[in-house]
C-alpha positions in Angstrom: 6.5 55.3 -155.8 9.3 56.6 -158.0 11.8 55.6 -155.3 10.3 52.1 -155.2 10.6 51.8 -159.0 14.2 52.8 -159.0 14.9 50.3 -156.3 13.2 47.6 -158.3 15.2 48.4 -161.4 18.5 48.3 -159.3 17.5 45.0 -157.9 16.8 43.5 -161.3 20.1 44.8 -162.6 22.0 43.2 -159.7 20.2 39.8 -160.3 20.9 40.0 -164.1 24.5 40.8 -163.4 24.8 37.8 -161.1 23.2 35.5 -163.6 25.5 36.7 -166.4 28.5 36.3 -164.1 27.5 32.7 -163.2 26.9 31.8 -166.9 30.3 33.2 -167.7 31.9 31.1 -165.1 30.1 28.0 -166.3 31.1 28.7 -169.8 34.7 29.1 -168.7 34.7 25.8 -166.8 33.1 23.9 -169.6 36.3 23.6 -171.6 36.1 21.5 -174.7 38.3 18.4 -174.0 39.4 16.1 -176.8 42.4 14.6 -175.1 41.5 11.6 -173.1 44.3 12.2 -170.6 43.2 15.7 -170.0 39.6 14.5 -169.5 40.7 12.0 -166.9 42.6 14.7 -165.1 39.5 16.9 -165.0 37.4 14.2 -163.4 40.0 13.5 -160.8 41.4 10.3 -162.3 45.2 10.1 -163.0 46.0 9.7 -166.7 48.9 7.3 -165.9 49.7 5.1 -162.9 52.9 3.3 -162.1 52.6 -0.5 -162.3 54.9 -2.4 -159.9 55.0 -6.1 -160.8 55.5 -8.5 -157.8 59.0 -10.1 -157.6 60.4 -7.7 -160.1 62.7 -5.7 -157.8 65.2 -8.5 -156.9 68.3 -8.0 -159.0 71.4 -10.2 -159.3 74.1 -9.7 -156.7 77.6 -11.0 -156.0 76.3 -14.5 -155.1 73.3 -15.1 -157.3 72.2 -14.6 -160.9 68.4 -13.9 -160.9 65.7 -13.9 -163.5 62.0 -13.3 -163.5 59.0 -15.1 -165.0 55.2 -14.7 -165.2 52.4 -17.1 -166.0 48.6 -16.8 -166.4 45.9 -19.4 -166.2 42.5 -20.1 -164.7 44.3 -23.0 -163.0 46.6 -21.9 -160.2 49.1 -24.8 -160.7 49.2 -24.1 -164.5 49.9 -20.4 -163.9 52.8 -21.4 -161.6 54.3 -23.9 -164.2 54.1 -21.2 -166.9 55.8 -18.7 -164.7 58.8 -21.0 -164.0 59.0 -22.1 -167.6 59.2 -18.4 -168.7 61.8 -17.7 -166.0 64.0 -20.5 -167.2 63.6 -19.3 -170.8 64.6 -15.8 -169.6 67.8 -17.2 -168.2 69.0 -18.2 -171.6 68.0 -14.8 -173.0 69.8 -13.0 -170.1 73.0 -15.0 -170.6 73.0 -14.3 -174.3 72.2 -10.6 -173.7 74.9 -10.3 -171.1 77.5 -11.8 -173.3 76.7 -9.2 -176.0 77.8 -6.4 -173.8 81.1 -4.6 -174.5 83.1 -6.0 -171.6 82.5 -9.6 -172.5 83.3 -8.9 -176.2 86.7 -7.6 -175.1 87.4 -11.1 -174.0 86.8 -12.6 -177.5 89.8 -13.6 -179.6 90.5 -10.9 -182.1 90.4 -13.4 -185.0 86.9 -14.5 -184.1 84.1 -13.5 -186.5 81.5 -11.3 -184.7 78.5 -13.0 -186.2 79.9 -16.4 -185.8 80.7 -15.6 -182.1 77.1 -14.4 -181.5 75.6 -17.6 -182.9 77.9 -19.7 -180.8 77.2 -17.6 -177.8 73.5 -18.1 -178.2 74.0 -21.8 -178.5 76.2 -21.9 -175.4 73.8 -19.8 -173.4 70.9 -22.2 -174.1 73.1 -25.2 -173.2 74.2 -23.6 -169.9 70.6 -22.6 -169.1 69.3 -26.1 -169.8 72.1 -27.6 -167.7 71.1 -25.4 -164.7 67.3 -26.1 -164.9 67.4 -28.3 -161.8 69.9 -26.1 -159.9 67.8 -23.0 -159.3 66.0 -22.0 -156.2 63.0 -19.7 -155.7 63.8 -16.2 -154.4 60.2 -14.9 -154.8 56.8 -16.3 -155.7 53.6 -14.3 -155.6 50.0 -14.5 -157.0 47.3 -12.2 -158.1 43.8 -12.9 -159.2 42.0 -11.0 -162.0 38.6 -9.9 -160.8 37.2 -9.9 -164.3 37.6 -13.6 -165.1 39.0 -15.2 -162.0 42.3 -16.2 -163.6 45.6 -16.4 -161.7 48.8 -14.5 -162.4 51.9 -16.0 -161.0 55.1 -14.0 -160.6 58.4 -15.6 -159.8 62.1 -14.8 -159.4 64.5 -17.7 -159.5 68.2 -17.5 -158.6 71.2 -19.6 -159.5 74.7 -19.6 -158.1 76.5 -17.0 -160.2 80.0 -18.6 -159.7 78.7 -22.0 -161.1 76.9 -20.5 -164.1 79.8 -18.2 -165.0 82.3 -21.0 -164.6 80.3 -23.2 -167.0 80.2 -20.3 -169.5 83.9 -19.8 -169.2 84.7 -23.4 -169.7 82.4 -23.7 -172.8 83.9 -20.6 -174.4 87.4 -21.7 -173.6 86.9 -25.1 -175.1 85.8 -23.4 -178.4 88.8 -21.1 -178.5 86.7 -18.0 -178.1 88.6 -16.4 -175.3 92.1 -14.9 -175.3 94.8 -17.3 -174.1 95.7 -15.0 -171.2 92.1 -14.4 -170.1 91.8 -16.3 -166.9 88.6 -17.0 -165.0 89.1 -14.2 -162.5 89.2 -11.6 -165.3 86.3 -13.3 -167.0 84.2 -13.3 -163.8 84.9 -9.6 -163.2 83.8 -8.7 -166.8 80.7 -10.8 -166.4 79.7 -9.2 -163.1 80.0 -5.7 -164.8 78.0 -6.9 -167.8 75.2 -8.5 -165.7 74.8 -5.2 -163.8 74.8 -3.1 -167.0 72.4 -5.5 -168.7 69.9 -5.4 -165.8 70.1 -1.6 -165.6 69.3 -1.3 -169.3 66.4 -3.8 -169.2 64.5 -2.4 -166.2 
């Protein structure tokens, strides 16, 4: 009988020890989480995911100057129109941005006022972009549909002949006396190519 009692006490001790160990494990696992990112990690959902936009990986090259645009609407045709309008607006922004790079500024006459040049450059960029509205071609056009409201997203990349666009920029700046006298088109084209590459790298 005494042997049985000792055995029973030992068994109770083992069970109690197991329960305490399990409780301890549960308490250790139940970490207080106040950070939403940490909470998502604990439930197996990544805190951040990479978003890759369609048509966004086509950069300019030696032949073409390329720009992107997006548009959203519940009407597919309207989404497409908005995407192309935004792409054409981005062309003017890209030209102005590229011309603000250091290599292009080296081409500016030393007696040209920096602020005055910038204003003229923006004006020239808009004119050149407007003149090339009908001269682009589509390099990429893709659509997605939002499952929440059924609206369309249109993503486009348009491309324009770089030689033609840069030539127009060169002629416009030359006519306003904003380029050095000995700065010929070949030098200007080389500077523009470097600036376009640098601009796209810095705006990815």
